[in-house]
Wavefront OBJ file of the C-alpha trace (Angstrom):
o trace
v 176.445 -9.090 81.616
v 179.871 -8.046 80.293
v 178.741 -4.929 78.405
v 175.914 -3.920 80.734
v 176.578 -0.876 82.968
v 177.212 -1.749 86.590
v 174.108 0.032 87.884
v 171.946 -1.956 85.446
v 173.643 -5.171 86.499
v 172.889 -4.398 90.140
v 169.299 -3.555 89.232
v 168.865 -6.815 87.336
v 170.279 -8.835 90.222
v 167.987 -7.053 92.673
v 165.020 -7.703 90.367
v 165.875 -11.410 90.110
v 166.129 -11.668 93.889
v 162.847 -9.804 94.292
v 161.049 -12.037 91.799
v 162.485 -15.199 93.317
v 161.184 -14.109 96.703
v 157.842 -12.928 95.367
v 156.925 -15.867 93.170
v 157.729 -18.766 95.462
v 155.595 -20.465 98.060
v 156.475 -19.823 101.675
v 156.670 -22.617 104.221
v 155.718 -22.247 107.877
v 156.414 -24.878 110.519
v 153.839 -24.275 113.234
v 153.211 -25.733 116.648
v 149.550 -26.538 117.238
v 147.970 -27.757 120.441
v 145.639 -30.706 120.853
v 143.365 -30.410 123.841
v 142.067 -33.959 123.453
v 145.589 -35.433 123.476
v 147.048 -32.791 125.796
v 150.152 -32.217 123.668
v 151.677 -29.904 121.081
v 151.873 -31.166 117.501
v 153.867 -29.754 114.580
v 152.541 -29.094 111.095
v 153.948 -27.624 107.893
v 151.814 -25.026 106.152
v 152.631 -24.004 102.584
v 151.301 -20.649 101.430
v 151.162 -19.928 97.682
v 153.124 -17.048 96.221
v 149.936 -15.062 95.710
v 148.894 -15.373 99.352
v 147.252 -12.270 100.801
v 145.573 -11.841 104.163
v 142.748 -9.992 102.423
v 141.797 -12.963 100.242
v 140.387 -16.366 101.186
v 142.251 -19.392 99.826
v 141.243 -23.051 99.464
v 143.138 -25.508 101.646
v 144.421 -29.011 101.016
v 145.256 -31.210 104.017
v 148.024 -33.597 102.935
v 148.637 -36.612 105.191
v 151.810 -38.686 105.566
v 152.151 -42.457 105.788
v 153.158 -44.849 108.557
v 156.645 -44.318 109.937
v 156.803 -40.742 108.674
v 156.040 -37.288 110.052
v 154.723 -33.852 109.100
v 157.749 -32.868 106.973
v 157.757 -35.947 104.719
v 155.898 -34.413 101.792
v 158.469 -31.607 101.540
v 161.641 -33.618 102.124
v 161.103 -37.046 100.526
v 159.468 -36.403 97.156
v 162.194 -36.816 94.485
v 161.605 -33.215 93.376
v 161.380 -31.504 96.743
v 159.836 -28.395 95.196
v 156.786 -30.335 93.956
v 154.309 -29.425 96.694
v 155.473 -25.796 96.804
v 155.303 -25.510 93.012
v 151.788 -26.939 92.917
v 150.707 -24.641 95.748
v 151.904 -21.703 93.633
v 150.489 -22.900 90.325
v 147.097 -23.860 91.738
v 146.905 -21.053 94.305
v 146.015 -23.163 97.325
v 147.273 -23.521 100.887
v 148.683 -26.959 101.725
v 148.690 -28.223 105.323
v 150.911 -31.205 106.200
v 150.062 -32.273 109.753
v 151.871 -34.740 111.950
v 149.643 -37.776 112.280
v 151.797 -39.795 114.641
v 154.068 -42.591 113.451
v 151.222 -45.120 113.193
v 148.018 -43.372 114.240
v 145.979 -44.424 111.189
v 144.114 -41.178 111.914
v 141.620 -42.921 114.210
v 140.403 -41.837 117.603
v 141.868 -44.878 119.307
v 139.575 -46.613 121.818
v 142.731 -48.107 123.333
v 145.216 -45.251 123.650
v 144.182 -41.704 124.704
v 147.447 -40.391 123.210
v 146.187 -41.337 119.732
v 143.067 -39.273 119.053
v 143.966 -38.080 115.577
v 140.490 -38.057 114.063
v 139.443 -35.331 116.475
v 142.772 -33.549 116.139
v 142.754 -33.320 112.329
v 139.041 -32.775 111.698
v 138.381 -30.343 114.543
v 141.424 -28.939 116.318
v 143.769 -28.530 113.365
v 141.122 -27.213 110.974
v 140.114 -24.677 113.617
v 143.748 -23.605 114.089
v 144.373 -23.176 110.366
v 141.155 -21.230 109.817
v 141.989 -18.914 112.717
v 145.582 -18.223 111.668
v 145.401 -18.201 107.857
v 143.250 -16.621 105.164
v 141.216 -19.703 104.269
v 137.806 -20.447 102.807
v 136.107 -21.529 106.013
v 133.723 -23.975 104.420
v 133.765 -27.530 103.040
v 133.747 -26.101 99.506
v 137.229 -24.764 100.206
v 138.712 -27.833 101.950
v 140.117 -31.070 100.558
v 142.126 -33.860 102.154
v 144.376 -36.579 100.731
v 147.410 -38.615 101.687
v 149.615 -41.584 100.952
v 149.416 -45.125 102.358
v 148.239 -44.769 105.980
v 147.458 -41.161 105.072
v 145.355 -42.309 102.124
v 143.248 -44.370 104.494
v 143.163 -41.426 106.891
v 142.068 -38.918 104.273
v 139.128 -41.001 103.046
v 138.250 -42.031 106.592
v 138.115 -38.424 107.790
v 136.303 -37.097 104.723
v 133.681 -39.873 104.680
v 132.976 -39.317 108.386
v 133.154 -35.497 108.284
v 131.501 -34.408 105.077
v 130.516 -31.161 106.761
v 134.237 -30.306 107.000
v 135.720 -31.625 103.725
v 134.221 -31.310 100.266
v 136.787 -33.410 98.399
v 139.135 -36.230 99.273
v 141.719 -38.547 97.811
v 144.057 -41.425 98.455
v 147.435 -42.410 96.992
v 148.376 -46.067 97.543
v 146.001 -46.024 100.488
v 145.465 -48.842 102.969
v 141.755 -48.501 102.360
v 140.921 -51.862 103.937
v 142.877 -52.616 107.099
v 141.342 -56.041 107.769
v 143.751 -58.067 105.568
v 146.666 -56.702 107.626
v 145.921 -57.569 111.283
v 149.593 -57.856 112.252
v 150.952 -54.815 110.399
v 151.821 -51.190 111.125
v 150.614 -51.088 114.755
v 146.946 -51.072 113.788
v 146.242 -53.527 116.612
v 147.794 -51.058 119.054
v 145.209 -48.488 118.002
v 142.105 -50.724 117.850
v 143.018 -53.830 119.826
v 143.659 -57.191 118.184
v 141.389 -58.091 115.292
v 140.737 -61.512 116.806
v 139.508 -59.895 120.037
v 137.793 -56.738 118.719
v 136.569 -57.496 115.173
v 133.739 -54.971 115.468
v 136.247 -52.134 115.905
v 138.125 -53.155 112.788
v 134.940 -53.531 110.761
v 133.704 -50.105 111.867
v 136.977 -48.277 111.188
v 138.044 -49.560 107.791
v 137.351 -47.195 104.894
v 135.817 -49.812 102.616
v 133.018 -50.293 105.183
v 132.178 -46.578 105.310
v 130.754 -46.203 101.816
v 127.237 -46.315 103.279
v 127.914 -42.771 104.514
v 128.160 -41.491 100.948
v 125.534 -40.190 98.580
v 126.220 -39.502 94.897
v 128.014 -36.201 94.183
v 128.310 -35.077 97.806
v 132.081 -35.656 97.955
v 134.598 -35.275 95.127
v 136.742 -38.437 95.358
v 139.996 -39.470 93.666
v 141.764 -42.787 94.290
v 145.212 -43.561 92.899
v 147.265 -46.756 93.241
v 150.155 -48.459 91.471
v 149.523 -51.793 89.779
v 152.389 -53.454 91.670
v 151.517 -51.969 95.066
v 150.655 -54.339 97.921
v 147.533 -52.210 98.484
v 146.432 -52.588 94.849
v 143.775 -55.243 95.511
v 142.061 -53.369 98.363
v 141.950 -50.223 96.208
v 140.289 -52.120 93.360
v 137.796 -53.540 95.862
v 136.948 -50.048 97.088
v 136.561 -48.833 93.513
v 134.160 -51.698 92.773
v 132.138 -50.966 95.890
v 131.833 -47.282 94.966
v 130.641 -48.312 91.503
v 128.034 -50.593 93.054
v 126.750 -47.715 95.144
v 126.771 -45.329 92.181
v 129.264 -42.991 93.853
v 131.133 -40.943 91.202
v 134.914 -40.935 91.657
v 138.146 -40.818 89.705
v 140.141 -44.056 89.859
v 143.702 -44.122 88.523
v 145.832 -47.230 88.047
v 149.273 -47.109 86.465
v 152.573 -48.959 86.800
v 154.174 -48.318 90.151
v 154.983 -49.560 93.611
v 154.697 -48.228 97.151
v 157.397 -45.560 97.007
v 158.105 -41.829 96.785
v 158.681 -41.911 93.052
v 155.061 -42.978 92.625
v 153.657 -40.482 95.152
v 155.741 -37.634 93.756
v 153.994 -38.241 90.450
v 150.539 -38.929 91.878
v 150.346 -35.656 93.819
v 150.324 -33.712 90.536
v 147.099 -35.405 89.404
v 145.511 -35.191 92.824
v 146.119 -31.474 93.293
v 144.807 -30.729 89.795
v 141.683 -32.685 90.699
v 141.217 -30.635 93.882
v 141.878 -27.378 92.036
v 139.020 -28.259 89.700
v 136.771 -28.951 92.688
v 137.680 -25.596 94.278
v 136.998 -23.681 91.056
v 133.651 -25.394 90.498
v 132.634 -24.773 94.106
v 133.516 -21.085 93.814
v 131.144 -20.739 90.867
v 128.138 -22.095 92.750
l 1 2 3 4 5 6 7 8 9 10 11 12 13 14 15 16 17 18 19 20 21 22 23 24 25 26 27 28 29 30 31 32 33 34 35 36 37 38 39 40 41 42 43 44 45 46 47 48 49 50 51 52 53 54 55 56 57 58 59 60 61 62 63 64 65 66 67 68 69 70 71 72 73 74 75 76 77 78 79 80 81 82 83 84 85 86 87 88 89 90 91 92 93 94 95 96 97 98 99 100 101 102 103 104 105 106 107 108 109 110 111 112 113 114 115 116 117 118 119 120 121 122 123 124 125 126 127 128 129 130 131 132 133 134 135 136 137 138 139 140 141 142 143 144 145 146 147 148 149 150 151 152 153 154 155 156 157 158 159 160 161 162 163 164 165 166 167 168 169 170 171 172 173 174 175 176 177 178 179 180 181 182 183 184 185 186 187 188 189 190 191 192 193 194 195 196 197 198 199 200 201 202 203 204 205 206 207 208 209 210 211 212 213 214 215 216 217 218 219 220 221 222 223 224 225 226 227 228 229 230 231 232 233 234 235 236 237 238 239 240 241 242 243 244 245 246 247 248 249 250 251 252 253 254 255 256 257 258 259 260 261 262 263 264 265 266 267 268 269 270 271 272 273 274 275 276 277 278 279 280 281
């Protein structure tokens, strides 16, 4: 800017600052309240750059995995701008709730402090719809997540098809039964050896009877070297047997943020397509 007059330089700088503020997603950290669990719970809500109160936007609920919290999707992806960039590009609100360290997004029959199915599907959705300019209908809501959150997203969508119109899973623990000693699942349902019926009733792979063809848009994504690879293939096969359309992606990868940071691009494009098709109906 050596030969540019000072007033033009100042104008250009102001314009750059204005554009950088205008064309970037905004991030809110909100405190929601759960009546069923009698506690306050944090969530991150990403609003696209084009967000206006006068317009209704589609919403993606994005769930974290075991051992993580609400902020994981914005702080642990290798490119930390990924979720915000996709929110901007695809013009959708993204909600990252706190699902407890190892809730598995069940309503636990054992622990009243872990009632995350009710919290996510009812209390949080109600909060978001009341405080943000959302499409208040299943055609404008999708849900996905990684690992425990992948199980949670399919679990919640399969059981609440009146709330969510599309769902996905990235490296999801879509069958919990092979892992009776892992990730505190027994603390949420009781031991598998003592309460097998609870485990059978709350594992995603046993919920496909709730589905009918083309009711839910479904995308499943898992790395070939992931320890959840086999259970994801089993779910894929079961969906094929039941003639349930779905996208199923396998590629090299393990259970880590590098994989999920890549997978979220495909998942959000998939949901954007669902939102656009739903808007045309």
